[in-house]
C-alpha positions as CSV (number, residue, x, y, z in Angstrom):
1,M,12.7,-2.0,13.4
2,K,14.5,1.0,12.2
3,K,18.3,1.5,12.7
4,V,17.9,4.4,15.3
5,D,15.5,2.4,17.4
6,L,17.8,-0.7,17.1
7,R,20.8,1.3,18.3
8,K,19.0,2.5,21.3
9,K,17.6,-1.1,22.1
10,Y,21.0,-2.9,21.7
11,K,23.1,-0.3,23.5
12,S,20.8,-0.6,26.5
13,L,20.9,-4.4,26.3
14,R,24.7,-4.4,26.1
15,H,25.1,-2.0,29.0
16,I,23.0,-4.3,31.5
17,L,25.4,-7.2,30.7
18,T,27.8,-8.0,33.6
19,Q,31.5,-8.1,33.0
20,D,31.3,-12.0,33.6
21,Q,28.6,-12.4,31.0
22,I,30.6,-10.4,28.5
23,E,33.6,-12.6,29.1
24,D,31.7,-15.9,29.0
25,Y,29.7,-14.9,25.8
26,S,33.0,-13.6,24.2
27,I,34.8,-16.9,24.8
28,T,31.8,-18.8,23.4
29,I,31.7,-16.6,20.3
30,A,35.5,-17.2,19.8
31,N,34.9,-20.9,20.0
32,Q,32.0,-20.9,17.7
33,L,34.2,-19.1,15.1
34,L,36.3,-22.3,15.1
35,T,33.5,-24.1,13.3
36,L,33.5,-21.7,10.3
37,P,35.2,-22.4,6.9
38,I,37.4,-19.2,7.2
39,W,40.7,-20.4,8.4
40,S,42.5,-21.1,5.1
41,H,43.2,-17.4,4.5
42,S,46.1,-15.1,5.3
43,F,44.9,-11.6,6.3
44,Y,42.3,-11.2,9.0
45,H,41.0,-7.7,10.1
46,L,40.0,-7.6,13.8
47,F,38.4,-4.8,15.6
48,L,39.8,-4.1,19.1
49,T,37.3,-3.9,21.8
50,I,35.9,-0.6,23.0
51,T,35.4,-1.7,26.6
52,D,33.1,1.2,27.7
53,Q,30.7,0.1,24.8
54,H,30.5,-3.4,26.2
55,E,31.6,-4.9,22.9
56,V,32.6,-8.5,22.3
57,N,36.0,-9.0,23.8
58,T,38.1,-9.8,20.8
59,D,41.1,-10.8,22.8
60,Y,40.1,-14.4,22.5
61,I,39.9,-14.1,18.7
62,L,43.3,-12.6,18.6
63,N,44.7,-15.6,20.5
64,I,43.2,-17.9,18.0
65,L,44.6,-15.8,14.9
66,S,48.0,-15.7,16.7
67,G,47.9,-19.5,17.4
68,K,47.0,-20.2,13.7
69,D,49.9,-17.8,12.7
70,K,47.6,-15.6,10.7
71,N,48.4,-12.0,9.6
72,I,46.3,-9.8,12.0
73,V,45.1,-6.4,10.7
74,V,44.0,-3.7,13.1
75,S,42.7,-0.2,12.2
76,K,42.8,3.4,13.0
77,S,39.9,5.6,12.5
78,N,39.8,8.8,10.6
79,F,36.6,10.8,11.8
80,T,37.0,13.4,9.1
81,N,36.1,11.0,6.3
82,N,34.9,8.0,8.3
83,T,37.5,5.6,6.9
84,L,39.8,3.1,8.6
85,T,43.6,2.8,7.9
86,N,44.7,-0.8,8.4
87,Y,47.9,-1.9,9.9
88,L,49.6,-5.3,10.3
89,L,49.7,-6.2,13.9
90,T,53.4,-7.1,14.9
91,D,55.2,-7.3,18.2
92,A,56.4,-3.7,17.7
93,T,52.8,-2.4,17.2
94,T,52.1,0.1,20.0
95,F,48.5,1.4,20.7
96,K,46.9,4.5,22.0
97,L,43.2,5.1,23.1
98,S,41.5,7.5,20.7
99,D,39.3,10.3,21.8
100,Y,36.5,7.8,21.6
101,N,38.3,5.2,23.7
102,I,39.0,3.0,20.7
103,P,42.4,1.1,21.0
104,E,44.3,2.1,17.9
105,P,47.8,1.5,16.5
106,I,49.9,4.6,16.4
107,D,51.6,3.6,13.1
108,G,53.0,0.5,11.5
109,I,53.0,-1.4,8.1
110,E,49.8,-0.3,6.2
111,I,47.7,-3.1,4.8
112,L,45.5,-2.1,1.8
113,N,41.9,-3.0,1.9
114,H,42.0,-5.3,-1.1
115,N,44.5,-7.6,0.7
116,I,42.1,-8.4,3.5
117,D,40.5,-11.9,3.4
118,V,38.3,-11.9,6.4
119,V,36.8,-9.1,8.3
120,F,35.5,-9.5,11.9
121,V,32.7,-6.7,11.8
122,P,31.5,-5.1,15.1
123,L,27.8,-4.4,15.3
124,L,25.0,-3.5,17.6
125,A,22.2,-5.5,15.9
126,F,21.7,-7.7,12.7
127,D,18.9,-9.3,10.9
128,L,18.0,-12.6,9.3
129,K,19.3,-11.4,5.9
130,G,22.7,-10.4,7.2
131,H,22.2,-6.7,7.3
132,R,23.8,-4.9,10.4
133,V,23.4,-1.9,12.4
134,G,26.6,-0.3,13.6
135,Y,27.1,2.9,15.5
136,G,26.1,4.9,12.4
137,K,29.3,6.5,11.0
138,G,29.8,4.0,8.2
139,F,33.3,3.1,8.9
140,Y,32.9,-0.6,8.2
141,D,30.6,-0.1,5.2
142,N,33.3,2.1,3.7
143,L,35.9,-0.6,4.6
144,L,34.0,-3.4,3.2
145,A,33.0,-1.5,0.0
146,S,36.8,-1.2,-0.7
147,C,37.7,-4.9,0.1
148,K,37.7,-7.4,-2.8
149,P,34.2,-9.0,-3.5
150,E,35.2,-12.4,-2.0
151,T,36.3,-10.9,1.4
152,I,34.4,-12.9,4.1
153,K,32.4,-10.6,6.5
154,V,31.8,-12.1,10.0
155,G,29.7,-10.2,12.5
156,L,30.0,-10.8,16.2
157,S,27.0,-10.3,18.5
158,F,26.0,-11.1,21.9
159,F,22.3,-11.2,20.8
160,D,20.3,-13.1,18.2
161,A,19.1,-11.7,14.9
162,E,16.2,-9.3,14.5
163,A,13.6,-10.3,11.8
164,E,14.3,-7.3,9.7
165,I,16.1,-4.0,9.7
166,E,13.5,-1.8,8.0
167,D,15.7,0.9,6.7
168,V,18.5,-0.8,4.9
169,F,20.0,1.1,1.9
170,S,22.2,0.3,-1.0
171,G,25.5,1.3,0.8
172,D,24.8,-1.3,3.5
173,I,27.0,-4.3,2.9
174,P,25.6,-7.6,4.3
175,L,27.5,-10.1,6.3
176,D,28.3,-13.6,5.3
177,Y,28.1,-14.9,8.9
178,C,27.1,-13.6,12.2
179,V,28.2,-15.5,15.4
180,T,26.5,-15.3,18.7
181,P,26.9,-17.3,21.8
182,K,23.9,-19.4,20.8
183,Q,24.4,-20.0,17.2
184,V,26.2,-19.3,13.9
185,Y,24.1,-17.6,11.2
186,K,25.1,-18.0,7.5
187,F,23.7,-15.6,4.9
């Protein structure tokens, strides 16, 4: 399938999930993450859930990261150039919903992309080769392209992999893992 078709399909599939299903699947995904060999690092980039898009609730992952005393990095979107500015999450961090209902830090201690060790990547769909389909603006491809090569990329999905995304291009950066409620995919 092509990305445009996958976006439509998975937006529809996500929107028919009940709030209870979203919470149950999100808890299961967070628990599955504990099986990955990713916990020896320091800086973890975590996307904050856009509730009206029925995304994975990352609050559970946030709790795991906090419990493991990790440096949690959250981002602010720049829709002019489709980039993310990353900030260290602290007790003093205040958030505001963007025009797109994305919870974003107002300001804080900026963390450069090359300092990030692990990125939890939002997505709509992914395939068996680790390619992903996001919302189509390239925010995470831009972020991942500017991270160090050894940065671990972990996708989070309510659904299983597609066989193949037909229109992958050279700027698409594949995942290292994708975690679903049913299984962990390693690429």
